[in-house]
C-alpha positions as CSV (number, residue, x, y, z in Angstrom):
1,M,-37.6,-16.2,17.3
2,N,-37.3,-17.1,13.6
3,T,-34.7,-19.7,12.7
4,K,-31.3,-18.2,12.4
5,K,-28.4,-19.8,10.6
6,V,-25.2,-19.9,12.7
7,L,-21.7,-20.8,11.4
8,I,-19.3,-21.9,14.1
9,V,-15.6,-21.9,13.2
10,E,-13.8,-23.4,16.2
11,D,-11.1,-26.1,16.5
12,D,-12.0,-27.4,20.0
13,P,-14.6,-30.1,19.6
14,E,-15.8,-29.8,23.2
15,I,-16.6,-26.1,22.7
16,V,-18.2,-26.8,19.4
17,N,-20.5,-29.4,21.0
18,L,-21.4,-27.0,23.9
19,L,-22.2,-24.2,21.5
20,K,-24.3,-26.5,19.3
21,I,-26.4,-27.6,22.3
22,H,-27.3,-24.1,23.4
23,L,-27.7,-22.6,20.0
24,S,-30.2,-25.4,19.2
25,D,-32.2,-24.2,22.2
26,L,-32.5,-20.9,20.4
27,Q,-33.9,-22.7,17.3
28,C,-30.8,-22.1,15.3
29,E,-29.6,-24.0,12.2
30,I,-26.0,-24.7,12.9
31,V,-23.0,-25.6,10.8
32,A,-19.5,-26.0,12.3
33,E,-16.0,-26.2,10.8
34,M,-12.8,-26.8,12.7
35,D,-10.4,-25.4,10.0
36,G,-10.1,-21.8,9.1
37,Q,-10.1,-22.1,5.4
38,K,-13.0,-24.6,5.4
39,G,-14.9,-22.1,7.6
40,L,-14.3,-19.3,5.1
41,D,-15.4,-21.6,2.3
42,R,-18.5,-22.7,4.2
43,F,-19.4,-19.0,4.8
44,S,-19.7,-18.5,1.1
45,T,-22.2,-21.4,0.6
46,F,-24.1,-21.4,4.0
47,D,-25.0,-17.6,4.1
48,P,-25.2,-17.5,7.9
49,D,-27.0,-14.9,10.0
50,L,-24.2,-15.1,12.6
51,I,-20.6,-16.3,12.7
52,I,-19.0,-17.6,15.9
53,L,-15.3,-17.3,15.2
54,D,-12.3,-18.5,17.1
55,I,-9.0,-16.6,16.6
56,T,-6.5,-19.4,16.7
57,L,-7.4,-21.9,13.9
58,P,-5.6,-24.3,11.6
59,S,-4.8,-23.0,8.0
60,M,-6.2,-19.5,8.5
61,D,-6.7,-17.5,11.7
62,G,-9.9,-15.8,12.8
63,I,-8.5,-12.3,12.2
64,E,-7.9,-13.1,8.5
65,I,-11.3,-14.7,8.2
66,C,-13.0,-11.7,9.8
67,R,-11.1,-9.4,7.4
68,R,-12.2,-11.4,4.3
69,V,-15.8,-11.8,5.4
70,R,-16.0,-8.0,6.1
71,S,-14.9,-7.3,2.6
72,T,-18.1,-8.7,1.2
73,S,-20.6,-9.0,4.0
74,N,-22.2,-7.3,7.0
75,V,-23.0,-10.6,8.8
76,P,-22.6,-10.2,12.6
77,I,-19.4,-11.8,14.0
78,I,-18.7,-12.9,17.6
79,M,-15.1,-13.7,18.1
80,L,-13.9,-16.2,20.7
81,T,-10.6,-15.2,22.3
82,A,-8.2,-16.4,25.0
83,K,-7.2,-14.1,27.8
84,S,-3.7,-14.0,26.2
85,E,-5.0,-12.7,22.9
86,E,-5.7,-9.1,24.0
87,I,-4.0,-7.6,20.9
88,D,-5.8,-9.9,18.5
89,R,-9.1,-9.1,20.2
90,V,-8.6,-5.4,19.7
91,L,-7.6,-6.0,16.1
92,G,-10.7,-8.1,15.6
93,L,-12.9,-5.3,16.8
94,E,-11.1,-2.8,14.7
95,I,-11.6,-4.8,11.5
96,G,-15.3,-5.3,12.0
97,A,-16.1,-8.0,14.6
98,D,-19.4,-7.1,16.4
99,D,-18.5,-8.7,19.8
100,Y,-16.1,-10.9,21.5
101,I,-16.2,-13.5,24.3
102,T,-13.2,-14.4,26.3
103,K,-12.5,-18.1,27.1
104,P,-13.5,-19.7,29.4
105,F,-17.0,-18.2,29.3
106,S,-20.3,-19.1,30.9
107,V,-23.2,-20.5,28.9
108,R,-25.4,-17.7,30.3
109,E,-22.9,-15.0,29.0
110,F,-22.7,-16.7,25.6
111,I,-26.5,-16.9,25.1
112,A,-26.9,-13.3,26.3
113,R,-24.3,-12.1,23.7
114,V,-26.0,-14.1,20.9
115,K,-29.4,-12.8,21.8
116,A,-28.1,-9.3,21.9
117,V,-26.7,-9.6,18.3
118,F,-29.9,-11.1,17.0
119,R,-31.9,-8.3,18.7
120,R,-29.7,-5.6,17.2
121,T,-30.0,-7.2,13.8
122,K,-33.8,-7.1,14.1
123,M,-33.8,-3.5,15.2
124,D,-31.5,-2.5,12.3
125,V,-34.0,-4.1,9.8
126,E,-37.0,-2.5,11.5
127,S,-35.2,0.9,11.6
128,A,-34.3,0.7,7.9
129,E,-37.9,-0.2,7.1
130,S,-39.2,2.7,9.1
131,Q,-36.8,5.2,7.5
132,N,-38.8,5.0,4.3
133,E,-35.8,5.4,2.1
134,V,-34.3,8.3,4.0
135,V,-31.3,9.9,2.2
136,L,-29.1,12.5,3.9
137,N,-27.7,14.8,1.2
138,F,-24.8,17.1,2.2
139,E,-22.4,19.1,0.1
140,N,-20.8,16.4,-2.1
141,L,-21.8,13.6,0.3
142,S,-24.9,11.5,0.1
143,I,-25.9,8.8,2.7
144,D,-28.7,6.4,1.7
145,I,-29.7,4.9,5.1
146,E,-31.9,2.1,3.9
147,K,-29.6,0.9,1.1
148,R,-26.5,1.5,3.2
149,K,-24.9,3.4,0.3
150,V,-22.6,6.4,0.5
151,L,-21.7,8.6,-2.4
152,L,-18.9,11.2,-2.4
153,N,-18.9,13.5,-5.4
154,G,-21.2,10.9,-7.1
155,N,-18.8,8.1,-6.5
156,K,-19.7,5.1,-4.3
157,I,-17.6,4.8,-1.1
158,E,-17.1,1.3,0.4
159,L,-17.6,1.5,4.2
160,S,-17.4,-1.3,6.7
161,P,-20.6,-1.8,8.8
162,K,-19.2,0.0,11.8
163,E,-17.9,2.9,9.7
164,F,-21.3,3.3,8.1
165,E,-23.1,3.2,11.4
166,L,-20.7,5.8,12.9
167,L,-21.3,8.1,9.9
168,T,-25.0,7.7,9.9
169,L,-25.3,8.2,13.7
170,M,-23.4,11.5,13.6
171,A,-24.8,12.8,10.3
172,S,-28.3,12.3,11.6
173,K,-27.6,14.9,14.3
174,P,-25.0,17.4,12.9
175,G,-23.3,19.4,15.7
176,R,-24.1,16.8,18.4
177,S,-20.9,15.7,20.1
178,Y,-20.4,12.1,21.1
179,T,-17.8,10.9,23.5
180,R,-15.8,7.8,22.6
181,S,-17.6,5.9,25.3
182,E,-21.0,6.8,23.9
183,L,-20.0,5.7,20.4
184,L,-18.8,2.4,21.8
185,K,-22.0,1.8,23.5
186,L,-24.3,3.0,20.6
187,I,-22.4,1.3,17.8
188,W,-21.0,-1.8,19.4
189,G,-24.0,-2.4,21.5
190,Y,-22.7,-2.2,25.0
191,D,-19.9,-0.7,27.1
192,F,-16.4,-1.8,25.8
193,E,-14.7,0.1,28.6
194,G,-11.0,0.6,27.8
195,Y,-11.5,0.2,24.0
196,E,-11.9,3.8,23.1
197,H,-9.0,3.4,20.6
198,T,-11.3,1.2,18.6
199,V,-13.4,4.3,17.9
200,N,-10.4,6.3,17.0
201,A,-9.3,3.6,14.5
202,H,-12.7,3.6,12.8
203,I,-13.0,7.4,12.7
204,N,-9.5,7.6,11.1
205,R,-10.5,5.0,8.4
206,L,-13.8,6.8,7.8
207,R,-12.1,10.1,7.4
208,A,-9.6,8.6,5.0
209,K,-12.5,7.5,2.8
210,I,-14.7,10.6,2.9
211,E,-12.6,13.6,3.8
212,P,-11.0,15.7,1.0
213,D,-8.3,16.8,3.4
214,M,-7.5,14.6,6.5
215,A,-5.6,17.4,8.1
216,S,-8.6,19.7,7.9
217,P,-11.8,17.6,8.0
218,T,-15.0,18.8,6.3
219,Y,-17.5,16.3,7.8
220,I,-16.2,14.4,10.9
221,M,-14.9,16.9,13.4
222,T,-13.0,16.4,16.6
223,T,-14.6,18.0,19.6
224,W,-11.5,18.6,21.8
225,G,-11.8,17.0,25.3
226,I,-15.1,15.2,24.3
227,G,-15.0,13.1,21.1
228,Y,-16.4,13.6,17.7
229,K,-19.3,15.2,15.8
230,F,-20.6,15.7,12.3
231,N,-20.0,19.3,11.1
232,E,-23.1,21.4,11.6
233,D,-21.8,23.9,9.1
234,V,-22.1,21.5,6.2
235,I,-25.4,22.3,4.5
236,L,-28.1,19.5,4.5
237,H,-30.0,19.6,1.2
238,A,-33.5,18.4,0.7
């Protein structure tokens, strides 16, 4: 495994030390901050490959850090949450966190989640390289898979990583219906049972950005009783 840079933003020194020990076993370069604002500042200078982010932090909470990071970066984020932070965990997923771990957690679980994120990142890079600059051109909508760029009527549309992945997945197979559970597994990496509303939230935001009329979508269609699909009646241009 190539050396990965990991930023830990966590205010419990015992957890920080535990994470450092086991991330070192994965040959990671590690920086830790125990203050939210300092963690966000360090993100800008450290350029990590992964952020381990607690929700409850001094000066700035993890939700706000996640939101600000996502406004500029696709870096994977694993959020650390307490069992009492169910609402915050859901919000974290909806604004772009890639995964979450509930405290207390086992070291084996933590390592498995980190390896899964690194594995997905590697697969994303290889997939982009193998696509050989594939661009999906529909009526008024263009999706450049390698450059992760979306144009609507020639204007660039800013999508979050998960919004882009949802759009690309469905647009690659117009007419193919996906259940919410399938989309959770395919986009978030494994089964977030009970978090189907996270898919709904992302679809709603995606539609708000690309649909001319939210009440009568052109691209992202609801398949009643199943889930969602990309409209097969929209012409794909060469």
